MIMARTOR-269753 format. One record per residue (C-alpha): residue number from 0; x, y, z. Coordinates in steps of 0.001 Angstrom, whole numbers, plus 500000, padded with zeros to 6 digits. Example, Ala and Ser with C-alpha at 12.3 -4.5 7.8 and 13.67 -1.06 7.14 Angstrom:
2
+-----+--------+--------+--------+
|   i |      X |      Y |      Z |
+-----+--------+--------+--------+
|   0 | 512300 | 495500 | 507800 |
|   1 | 513670 | 498940 | 507140 |
+-----+--------+--------+--------+
END
This chain:
404
+-----+--------+--------+--------+
|   i |      X |      Y |      Z |
+-----+--------+--------+--------+
|   0 | 515474 | 465255 | 512390 |
|   1 | 516085 | 468932 | 511734 |
|   2 | 514521 | 470021 | 508464 |
|   3 | 516841 | 471857 | 506020 |
|   4 | 515623 | 475364 | 505231 |
|   5 | 515167 | 474626 | 501510 |
|   6 | 512909 | 471593 | 501960 |
|   7 | 509254 | 472144 | 501015 |
|   8 | 506574 | 470359 | 502987 |
|   9 | 503860 | 468350 | 501335 |
|  10 | 500133 | 469055 | 501459 |
|  11 | 497296 | 466802 | 502461 |
|  12 | 494116 | 466640 | 500391 |
|  13 | 492258 | 469197 | 502518 |
|  14 | 495102 | 471702 | 502220 |
|  15 | 495405 | 471183 | 498466 |
|  16 | 491708 | 471911 | 498044 |
|  17 | 491973 | 475085 | 500137 |
|  18 | 495037 | 476219 | 498181 |
|  19 | 493297 | 475590 | 494864 |
|  20 | 490281 | 477581 | 496015 |
|  21 | 492635 | 480464 | 496839 |
|  22 | 494424 | 480132 | 493483 |
|  23 | 491140 | 480310 | 491588 |
|  24 | 489857 | 483327 | 493513 |
|  25 | 493159 | 485171 | 493065 |
|  26 | 493227 | 484480 | 489320 |
|  27 | 489605 | 485499 | 488975 |
|  28 | 490233 | 488822 | 490751 |
|  29 | 493133 | 489628 | 488443 |
|  30 | 491617 | 488423 | 485160 |
|  31 | 487905 | 489196 | 485602 |
|  32 | 485619 | 488966 | 483766 |
|  33 | 486704 | 485463 | 482807 |
|  34 | 485040 | 482244 | 481658 |
|  35 | 485466 | 478904 | 483368 |
|  36 | 487456 | 477601 | 480391 |
|  37 | 489875 | 480528 | 480493 |
|  38 | 490147 | 480197 | 484259 |
|  39 | 491115 | 476535 | 483865 |
|  40 | 493762 | 477478 | 481313 |
|  41 | 495157 | 480309 | 483460 |
|  42 | 495422 | 478172 | 486616 |
|  43 | 496427 | 474882 | 484942 |
|  44 | 493583 | 473131 | 486758 |
|  45 | 491242 | 470662 | 485095 |
|  46 | 487791 | 471745 | 483936 |
|  47 | 486212 | 469417 | 486491 |
|  48 | 488247 | 470972 | 489311 |
|  49 | 487375 | 474487 | 488149 |
|  50 | 483679 | 473610 | 488049 |
|  51 | 483816 | 472276 | 491604 |
|  52 | 485766 | 475262 | 492983 |
|  53 | 483677 | 477864 | 491146 |
|  54 | 480519 | 476272 | 492554 |
|  55 | 481986 | 476588 | 496064 |
|  56 | 482872 | 480264 | 495491 |
|  57 | 479378 | 480917 | 494158 |
|  58 | 477916 | 479257 | 497242 |
|  59 | 480070 | 481488 | 499455 |
|  60 | 478709 | 484492 | 497555 |
|  61 | 482204 | 485678 | 496631 |
|  62 | 481722 | 485621 | 492861 |
|  63 | 478865 | 486064 | 490419 |
|  64 | 478017 | 485064 | 486867 |
|  65 | 477278 | 487258 | 483843 |
|  66 | 476502 | 486467 | 480241 |
|  67 | 479105 | 487820 | 477807 |
|  68 | 477858 | 490865 | 475902 |
|  69 | 479858 | 490210 | 472731 |
|  70 | 477989 | 489535 | 469498 |
|  71 | 480094 | 486525 | 468568 |
|  72 | 478467 | 483651 | 466714 |
|  73 | 477218 | 480779 | 468852 |
|  74 | 476515 | 480411 | 472499 |
|  75 | 477667 | 483293 | 474669 |
|  76 | 480020 | 482139 | 477440 |
|  77 | 479193 | 482764 | 481083 |
|  78 | 481733 | 485125 | 482650 |
|  79 | 482736 | 485226 | 486284 |
|  80 | 483562 | 488312 | 488366 |
|  81 | 484303 | 489072 | 491991 |
|  82 | 481109 | 490004 | 493835 |
|  83 | 481746 | 493336 | 495495 |
|  84 | 478646 | 493056 | 497679 |
|  85 | 480058 | 489914 | 499321 |
|  86 | 481493 | 492012 | 502119 |
|  87 | 482585 | 495422 | 503334 |
|  88 | 486022 | 496445 | 504521 |
|  89 | 487337 | 499349 | 506578 |
|  90 | 490652 | 500771 | 505358 |
|  91 | 492541 | 503215 | 507570 |
|  92 | 495603 | 505385 | 507244 |
|  93 | 497087 | 506875 | 510406 |
|  94 | 499617 | 509550 | 509452 |
|  95 | 501487 | 512147 | 511481 |
|  96 | 498734 | 514692 | 510800 |
|  97 | 495579 | 512803 | 509814 |
|  98 | 493449 | 509739 | 510522 |
|  99 | 491825 | 508850 | 507216 |
| 100 | 489301 | 506068 | 506743 |
| 101 | 487280 | 504531 | 503940 |
| 102 | 484600 | 501868 | 503730 |
| 103 | 484729 | 499773 | 500580 |
| 104 | 483108 | 496732 | 499093 |
| 105 | 485149 | 493589 | 498435 |
| 106 | 486191 | 494954 | 495049 |
| 107 | 487726 | 498106 | 496513 |
| 108 | 484922 | 500477 | 495527 |
| 109 | 484818 | 503348 | 498023 |
| 110 | 481379 | 503618 | 499623 |
| 111 | 482131 | 506078 | 502436 |
| 112 | 485067 | 508194 | 503546 |
| 113 | 485990 | 510051 | 506702 |
| 114 | 489034 | 511917 | 507990 |
| 115 | 490005 | 513750 | 511150 |
| 116 | 492987 | 515968 | 511908 |
| 117 | 495511 | 514231 | 514122 |
| 118 | 497910 | 515621 | 516758 |
| 119 | 500783 | 513375 | 517774 |
| 120 | 501157 | 515453 | 520933 |
| 121 | 497910 | 513924 | 522203 |
| 122 | 499600 | 510559 | 522558 |
| 123 | 498402 | 507056 | 521760 |
| 124 | 495089 | 507358 | 523610 |
| 125 | 493999 | 510432 | 521652 |
| 126 | 494947 | 508794 | 518369 |
| 127 | 493039 | 505627 | 519283 |
| 128 | 490003 | 507718 | 520152 |
| 129 | 490116 | 509331 | 516699 |
| 130 | 490565 | 505957 | 515001 |
| 131 | 487552 | 504534 | 516839 |
| 132 | 485494 | 507600 | 515913 |
| 133 | 486377 | 507204 | 512218 |
| 134 | 485504 | 503496 | 512265 |
| 135 | 482239 | 504132 | 514098 |
| 136 | 481218 | 506779 | 511571 |
| 137 | 482034 | 504517 | 508627 |
| 138 | 480128 | 501557 | 510067 |
| 139 | 477035 | 503496 | 511082 |
| 140 | 474062 | 501718 | 509521 |
| 141 | 476299 | 498978 | 508101 |
| 142 | 476670 | 495327 | 508984 |
| 143 | 479742 | 493583 | 510351 |
| 144 | 482754 | 494202 | 508082 |
| 145 | 484953 | 491387 | 506828 |
| 146 | 487899 | 493066 | 508507 |
| 147 | 489882 | 496229 | 509124 |
| 148 | 493154 | 497139 | 507414 |
| 149 | 495524 | 499825 | 508669 |
| 150 | 498469 | 501664 | 507138 |
| 151 | 500656 | 503487 | 509688 |
| 152 | 504268 | 504729 | 509756 |
| 153 | 506569 | 501781 | 510379 |
| 154 | 508351 | 499714 | 511345 |
| 155 | 505423 | 497379 | 511995 |
| 156 | 505317 | 493827 | 513306 |
| 157 | 502624 | 492603 | 510928 |
| 158 | 502253 | 489173 | 512551 |
| 159 | 501619 | 490622 | 516006 |
| 160 | 499816 | 493745 | 514821 |
| 161 | 502300 | 495946 | 516690 |
| 162 | 503523 | 499433 | 515750 |
| 163 | 507192 | 499263 | 516760 |
| 164 | 508850 | 502690 | 516986 |
| 165 | 508195 | 504992 | 514001 |
| 166 | 510735 | 507753 | 513384 |
| 167 | 509289 | 511205 | 514186 |
| 168 | 506121 | 509490 | 515490 |
| 169 | 506716 | 509976 | 519182 |
| 170 | 504559 | 510591 | 522283 |
| 171 | 504181 | 506980 | 523370 |
| 172 | 504237 | 505251 | 519990 |
| 173 | 506569 | 502408 | 520861 |
| 174 | 505489 | 498756 | 520724 |
| 175 | 501809 | 499699 | 520545 |
| 176 | 499602 | 496599 | 519894 |
| 177 | 497291 | 498466 | 517541 |
| 178 | 495969 | 495359 | 515791 |
| 179 | 494867 | 493571 | 518976 |
| 180 | 493413 | 496799 | 520406 |
| 181 | 491237 | 497392 | 517338 |
| 182 | 490277 | 493719 | 517049 |
| 183 | 489185 | 493647 | 520686 |
| 184 | 487151 | 496844 | 520321 |
| 185 | 485380 | 495956 | 517044 |
| 186 | 485311 | 492169 | 517129 |
| 187 | 486684 | 491675 | 513625 |
| 188 | 490090 | 490639 | 512263 |
| 189 | 492601 | 493474 | 511817 |
| 190 | 495718 | 493586 | 509653 |
| 191 | 498209 | 496421 | 509534 |
| 192 | 501407 | 497367 | 507772 |
| 193 | 503728 | 500271 | 507117 |
| 194 | 501816 | 503051 | 505323 |
| 195 | 504229 | 503245 | 502380 |
| 196 | 503838 | 499501 | 501864 |
| 197 | 500050 | 499714 | 501954 |
| 198 | 500204 | 502625 | 499489 |
| 199 | 502306 | 500458 | 497162 |
| 200 | 499710 | 497708 | 497447 |
| 201 | 496885 | 500196 | 496830 |
| 202 | 498483 | 501529 | 493658 |
| 203 | 499309 | 497992 | 492473 |
| 204 | 495738 | 496741 | 492924 |
| 205 | 493633 | 499791 | 492170 |
| 206 | 495828 | 502561 | 490751 |
| 207 | 498817 | 503367 | 488575 |
| 208 | 500457 | 499962 | 489058 |
| 209 | 497658 | 497748 | 487754 |
| 210 | 499130 | 495056 | 485515 |
| 211 | 502718 | 495663 | 486765 |
| 212 | 504210 | 492875 | 488867 |
| 213 | 507511 | 494548 | 489866 |
| 214 | 507234 | 498110 | 491085 |
| 215 | 508513 | 500556 | 493660 |
| 216 | 506244 | 503091 | 495337 |
| 217 | 507933 | 506058 | 497041 |
| 218 | 506003 | 508241 | 499477 |
| 219 | 507132 | 511875 | 499768 |
| 220 | 505524 | 513762 | 502616 |
| 221 | 506415 | 514388 | 506297 |
| 222 | 508486 | 511218 | 506058 |
| 223 | 509982 | 509365 | 503108 |
| 224 | 509171 | 505689 | 502725 |
| 225 | 508775 | 503064 | 500048 |
| 226 | 506922 | 499877 | 499266 |
| 227 | 508384 | 497246 | 496956 |
| 228 | 506238 | 494823 | 494961 |
| 229 | 508198 | 491830 | 493638 |
| 230 | 506473 | 489243 | 491453 |
| 231 | 503151 | 490717 | 492470 |
| 232 | 503821 | 490329 | 496192 |
| 233 | 504690 | 492943 | 498777 |
| 234 | 508301 | 492453 | 499853 |
| 235 | 508823 | 493136 | 503564 |
| 236 | 512323 | 491808 | 504238 |
| 237 | 513627 | 489665 | 507089 |
| 238 | 512836 | 492246 | 509781 |
| 239 | 509981 | 493919 | 507868 |
| 240 | 512202 | 496953 | 507242 |
| 241 | 512388 | 496715 | 503453 |
| 242 | 511406 | 500067 | 501945 |
| 243 | 513006 | 502381 | 504530 |
| 244 | 514370 | 504373 | 501623 |
| 245 | 514118 | 507624 | 503578 |
| 246 | 516913 | 506389 | 505807 |
| 247 | 519386 | 505522 | 503091 |
| 248 | 522434 | 507811 | 503187 |
| 249 | 522879 | 510236 | 500310 |
| 250 | 525433 | 512487 | 502031 |
| 251 | 527703 | 510957 | 504676 |
| 252 | 528481 | 514436 | 506033 |
| 253 | 524855 | 515572 | 505947 |
| 254 | 522591 | 516701 | 508795 |
| 255 | 521609 | 514350 | 511602 |
| 256 | 518342 | 512485 | 511005 |
| 257 | 515726 | 511538 | 513561 |
| 258 | 516831 | 507911 | 513170 |
| 259 | 520304 | 508820 | 514497 |
| 260 | 522123 | 508558 | 511172 |
| 261 | 523564 | 511442 | 509140 |
| 262 | 522647 | 512530 | 505619 |
| 263 | 519515 | 510380 | 505225 |
| 264 | 517294 | 511039 | 502208 |
| 265 | 514586 | 512188 | 504619 |
| 266 | 516767 | 515122 | 505710 |
| 267 | 516745 | 516403 | 502113 |
| 268 | 513504 | 515399 | 500370 |
| 269 | 510872 | 515122 | 503116 |
| 270 | 508353 | 517960 | 503278 |
| 271 | 509603 | 519348 | 506637 |
| 272 | 513222 | 519301 | 505400 |
| 273 | 512313 | 521085 | 502162 |
| 274 | 510287 | 523763 | 503950 |
| 275 | 513048 | 524265 | 506532 |
| 276 | 515633 | 524699 | 503784 |
| 277 | 513402 | 527105 | 501864 |
| 278 | 513015 | 529245 | 504978 |
| 279 | 516777 | 529231 | 505535 |
| 280 | 517066 | 530729 | 502033 |
| 281 | 514767 | 533592 | 502976 |
| 282 | 511407 | 532309 | 501710 |
| 283 | 508357 | 532827 | 503910 |
| 284 | 506606 | 529546 | 503165 |
| 285 | 504550 | 527041 | 505135 |
| 286 | 504355 | 524063 | 502783 |
| 287 | 505337 | 522745 | 499331 |
| 288 | 502338 | 524455 | 497728 |
| 289 | 503647 | 527839 | 498921 |
| 290 | 506982 | 527090 | 497262 |
| 291 | 505192 | 526017 | 494081 |
| 292 | 503182 | 529230 | 493987 |
| 293 | 506369 | 531291 | 494197 |
| 294 | 508104 | 529139 | 491567 |
| 295 | 505186 | 529761 | 489180 |
| 296 | 505882 | 533471 | 489647 |
| 297 | 509486 | 532703 | 488634 |
| 298 | 510902 | 533462 | 492061 |
| 299 | 514557 | 532375 | 491599 |
| 300 | 514947 | 531123 | 495178 |
| 301 | 511800 | 528979 | 494993 |
| 302 | 512934 | 527554 | 491648 |
| 303 | 516350 | 526780 | 493141 |
| 304 | 514731 | 525030 | 496135 |
| 305 | 512756 | 522797 | 493793 |
| 306 | 515796 | 521992 | 491660 |
| 307 | 517832 | 521132 | 494757 |
| 308 | 515069 | 518771 | 495877 |
| 309 | 514942 | 517121 | 492451 |
| 310 | 518726 | 516709 | 492507 |
| 311 | 518673 | 514771 | 495783 |
| 312 | 515507 | 512843 | 494938 |
| 313 | 517069 | 511729 | 491657 |
| 314 | 520048 | 510380 | 493616 |
| 315 | 517687 | 508379 | 495834 |
| 316 | 515864 | 506934 | 492819 |
| 317 | 519042 | 506129 | 490882 |
| 318 | 520135 | 504022 | 493850 |
| 319 | 516702 | 502408 | 493949 |
| 320 | 516773 | 501563 | 490237 |
| 321 | 520234 | 500046 | 490519 |
| 322 | 519274 | 498046 | 493611 |
| 323 | 515773 | 496837 | 492725 |
| 324 | 515481 | 497007 | 488914 |
| 325 | 511717 | 497744 | 488975 |
| 326 | 509492 | 497957 | 485910 |
| 327 | 507869 | 501059 | 487336 |
| 328 | 508438 | 503692 | 490033 |
| 329 | 505335 | 505413 | 491395 |
| 330 | 505793 | 508642 | 493342 |
| 331 | 503053 | 509703 | 495736 |
| 332 | 502382 | 511917 | 498719 |
| 333 | 501942 | 515597 | 499524 |
| 334 | 505022 | 516734 | 497625 |
| 335 | 504001 | 515027 | 494380 |
| 336 | 500514 | 516539 | 494515 |
| 337 | 501896 | 520037 | 495197 |
| 338 | 504595 | 519956 | 492507 |
| 339 | 503012 | 518616 | 489294 |
| 340 | 506283 | 518787 | 487353 |
| 341 | 508133 | 516592 | 489861 |
| 342 | 507900 | 513237 | 488045 |
| 343 | 508959 | 514633 | 484676 |
| 344 | 511857 | 516593 | 486170 |
| 345 | 513143 | 513702 | 488254 |
| 346 | 512708 | 511213 | 485400 |
| 347 | 514961 | 513353 | 483239 |
| 348 | 517639 | 513421 | 485930 |
| 349 | 517407 | 509674 | 486615 |
| 350 | 517550 | 508804 | 482926 |
| 351 | 521169 | 508297 | 481962 |
| 352 | 522426 | 507980 | 485553 |
| 353 | 521137 | 504499 | 486287 |
| 354 | 523054 | 501370 | 485391 |
| 355 | 523271 | 500756 | 481640 |
| 356 | 520018 | 500004 | 479849 |
| 357 | 517998 | 500273 | 483065 |
| 358 | 517881 | 504049 | 482686 |
| 359 | 516082 | 503732 | 479352 |
| 360 | 513469 | 501254 | 480555 |
| 361 | 512438 | 502576 | 483954 |
| 362 | 509252 | 504646 | 484107 |
| 363 | 508570 | 507171 | 486853 |
| 364 | 504949 | 508277 | 487172 |
| 365 | 502681 | 509917 | 489780 |
| 366 | 500287 | 507924 | 491933 |
| 367 | 496703 | 507723 | 490673 |
| 368 | 494854 | 507275 | 493955 |
| 369 | 495927 | 510565 | 495515 |
| 370 | 495355 | 510741 | 499263 |
| 371 | 493645 | 507325 | 499327 |
| 372 | 496608 | 505180 | 498218 |
| 373 | 497479 | 503947 | 501715 |
| 374 | 493870 | 503424 | 502862 |
| 375 | 493013 | 501449 | 499722 |
| 376 | 496173 | 499422 | 500243 |
| 377 | 494944 | 498707 | 503762 |
| 378 | 491738 | 497409 | 502174 |
| 379 | 493887 | 495214 | 499925 |
| 380 | 495538 | 493724 | 503038 |
| 381 | 492126 | 492397 | 504048 |
| 382 | 491203 | 491228 | 500539 |
| 383 | 494510 | 489328 | 500419 |
| 384 | 493432 | 487433 | 503513 |
| 385 | 490047 | 486652 | 501942 |
| 386 | 491840 | 485314 | 498869 |
| 387 | 494015 | 483106 | 501060 |
| 388 | 490996 | 481898 | 503007 |
| 389 | 487728 | 482634 | 501150 |
| 390 | 485661 | 481460 | 504098 |
| 391 | 486712 | 484573 | 506019 |
| 392 | 483599 | 486254 | 504602 |
| 393 | 481580 | 484005 | 506913 |
| 394 | 482103 | 485874 | 510195 |
| 395 | 485889 | 485704 | 510270 |
| 396 | 487374 | 484964 | 513708 |
| 397 | 489600 | 487520 | 515406 |
| 398 | 493265 | 486434 | 515025 |
| 399 | 495057 | 485061 | 518086 |
| 400 | 497902 | 487569 | 518199 |
| 401 | 499451 | 485805 | 521194 |
| 402 | 500739 | 483013 | 518944 |
| 403 | 502215 | 485361 | 516321 |
+-----+--------+--------+--------+
END
């Protein structure tokens, strides 16, 4: 009998127990420090079940107990928190110009960092060599990590760990099985995703989006991408292409984009497009910071270049607000760091142009994690897997990508 799409399958006792363990660990991560009683209330599980599951998590070394420090009358409750020392994670970002890596504990605390300049012209092999060098440096003197997370320009086949064919990321980068290659080399599980999506996850877990369950992160640098968090989960779409906001059309008669379309947002608000336009207007600039420096000197052309960028970026975000209705929009990337007035200027332009009351409610703010948004989001990819299967901290097996 063919099963209708909407039918949910049941769970056997073993699966229910595993799911409850995941539910408890997820709630504890979000609400820590938290008592057993409050954890039972938050998860709608019985006190007896919570006691059993908490004992299992303590045995795994994933959580730890602390006495409350409040001076309330009576017995102080025992509070539970995630145990950062339970494992270490490598988070990587592979961009068009840089391979950036961090080593964190299970709680996302950065313990080490490393970055190397990256040349796409060197091809896949050169990039892989740099990635291995970064990982080796981070793991020097350390034990086996729980896993490796990677953020890289998409589209990405997350199930197979394959980088498909990123726009403007040429020189052999087509259907590259990056996940399996790294897993084979380092003997640990590897998860990867589009870099804008990992940046969204990083800001949601550790940065400006903490406590916000519906948000849009927009990355503004050599490319323009986005990551959408819906009900506290990263939304990828049917073909994992959700968030390709840089390739939405904002001028049907605009210049041809690297994706083959015309008038994409990336041809107006990406860093290369902005610099190219500034030069066409007579400015001798190399990057957004050069334009900013001239604008601070009240150079009229530099000011006009910035205003033109804000005009087109506002159009992109108005469409995003009307399509996604997020609680929060976080803007990150090179452009945001170089132009500190960007969020305020664009917010003003978006306000009043979005649908009805949405324009009054939406907030547009800069990313908090700076250049580490994507790498920390890559760490979160691994932590998500630990939450789904807490026993991954016990020498997690390398995924069988062949069955993805």
